[in-house]
N, C-alpha and C positions, 0 to 999 in steps of 0.2 A: 605309853599306853593312854589311849584316851578314857576319861572318865565314863562310866557307864550311863547311858541315855536314861536309865531308870534306877531308882534308890537300891533296888535289889536285883541279883543277878547269879545264876550259879554256872560255874563251868565244870561240865561233864565230859572234859575231854580225854581220850585215851590215847594210847600210843599209835593207834591207827586212825582216828577221826578226831576232829575239833567239834564240840557240841556246846553251845552255850544256850541259856535259857534267861529270858528277861520277864519280869514281874511287873503287872500293871500295879501302878502306885496307888491306886484307889481300892480295887478288890484283891489284890495279890494273885490273880489267876495267872499262871505260865504261859508263855508265849515261845514256845520253841523255835528257833531259827534254823536255817538250813544247816546239814551237816557238810562239813569239810573234810575231804580226805587227807591224810597226811601221807606224802609220797616222798620216800627217800630211796635213793640207789642202793641203800645198805640192806634193805629190808628181805631181799632174795638170801642173803648170808645167813647161817646159822651162827657162826660164831665171828664177833667182831673183836678186831684189835683195840687197844686204848685209844689210839688215834682216831680210828673209825667211830667209836662211841663218843669220843669228845666232840667229832664234827657233827654225828647224827643229833646230839644235844643242842649244838649251836644252831644247826638248821632248824631243828624241831621249835627252839624257842623263837626263833624268826618268823617261822610259818603261822606258830600259834598266835603271835601277835597281830599278823595281818588277818587271821582268820577272825580273831576277836573284833577288829575294828571293822571287818566287812559285816560281822552279825550286828553289832552297835549300830551300824549305819541302816541296816535292814531294819532293826526295831525302831528306828527313828521314823521311817516311813510307814509302818504299820501301826504306830501308836498316835494318839492325839495330845496335843499339850494344852492342860487348862489354862485359861487365858486368866484365870483369877489366882490360883495358886503356884501354877508352873509343873503341877504333877504330869507324869506321861502316863495316859489312861488307854486302855482298851476300848472297843467299839461298844461294848455292853455298858460301860460307865460314862460314856459320852452323853451329855446334855446340851442342848442349845438354848441359851440365855435368851430373854426377851428381845434383845438387840441384836441377836444372831450370833453372838460369840459363843466359841466352845469352852464350855465348863465341864467339870467332874460331877458326878452325884453328890459328892460331900460338900462342895460349894453350893450346889443347886440346893441341898437341903438346908443350909445355912441361911441363904436368902430367902427361902420359904417360911423360915421359923420366925 
């Protein structure tokens, strides 16, 4: 599994949906990604055999990994990378340095101190 694009993320996935939230490395505001449905051929059945349960668990684990990787890539496009410290930052924390580079509010404050 890929490392998270941000320092903090939460996995709020359920048996029916894959839901991931990534957090700005500067202000910690959440950025919820798209929700991905878990579709298994077994969900119409009320009772599953042990083999069906095992197969569903394997399919779920594989689909969960793929959904996380998609959400992680989505976060990479929605956030900016601070060119000073490398943190992934939201639009509200993005500042442009005098030379036009993207930096976070924390690095901007350090430069102005």
